[in-house]
N, C-alpha and C positions, 0 to 999 in steps of 0.2 A: 537152601539155607544151610548153614553150618553151625555146629555148636557142640556142647557137652551134655550128656544125659545126666541129669541131677537126681532123678529118682525113677523107679519102675513100680508099677502096680500089678500085682499078680492076683488074678481072680480066684475065688474058692473053687474047689474041685467040682461042686455041683452046679456052678454057674456056667453060662454060655462061654465058650472059649473066646478070650479077648486079652490082648497084651497091650499095656499102655506104658509109655515112657514120657517123661517130662524133659524137654530139650531147652537148655539155656542158650539162646541164640548169640553167636559171636559175629556172624556176617550173614547177610541175606541180599537177594536181588530178585527181580521179577524176570520171568522168561520173556524174551523178545518175540513179538509176533512174526510169523513167517513172512518173508519179503514177497511182495506182489500178490498176496492173498487178499482178495476182495470178495465179498458176498455177491453171488450172481443175481439174487432177487432181494428186494427190500423186505420181504416177509420172512427171510431165513433167520434162524436163531442167532447167527453171527452178526446180523445187522443190529441186534439189541445190545451188543457188547459195548460198554462205554469206552471212550478214548482215555488213555492214561499216559503219563510221562514216563519214559523208559528209565529215567534217572531216579525216579521215586523209589524208595525202599519200602517193602511191605512191612517190615518190623525192625525197629532199632536194636542195636546190640544190647544184651541184657534182658530182652523180652523172653517170656516163657511160652512155649508151644507144646501142646499135648499131641503126641504121636500115638495113633490107635491102629492096631492090626486086628481086624475081626477074623475069627476062625482059627486063631493060633494061641496056644497057651504059652509058647516060648518062641522068641525070635533069636536065632543063633547069633552070638556076638554082641547083642545089644543088652547092656546092663549099666548100672550106675557107674559113671566115670568114663564111659565110652565116648569118643569123639565121632560124630556122624556128619555126613553131608547128605541131605535128603531133599526130595522134591515131591510135590503133589499139590492138590487143590487146597489152599488155605481157606478155612471157613472161620468166620468170626474175626474179632480183633481184640487186642488187650488180653485180659485174663481168660477169655473164652476162645482163644485161637486154637484150632485143632486141624490136624491133617490126618485123614483116614487112609489106611493102607498105603503109606508113603513108599516111594522108591528110596533106597538108602545105600550108602557106601560107608564103610568103616574107615576112618582116617587114622593113619599112623600118628602116634604122639611125637615121633621124631621129625615129622614133616612140617614145615612152616608154610603158611599160605598168606 
């Protein structure tokens, strides 16, 4: 997903290290499953994955997603107003949507997508 960081939460010094950013989503998509990948046994964890439509968006534009980096007090380059493209396992939906330890890329403000 891609969007702008609207706020960051900095933990007190005596708390466990954790950096949080609230991302306002401007675009999102689901990762496509690998071609030809099929579970070899019916009891494998992959067999329990539900089918989904690749055109379905996980979150509409304007949604808020909380990005949480555990074990870090600061994430270089990530602050209020920063445009990010990030990926990771989305947990929850609506106001409870969170991605823990996301992979991210800082997007230039001059670049249009």
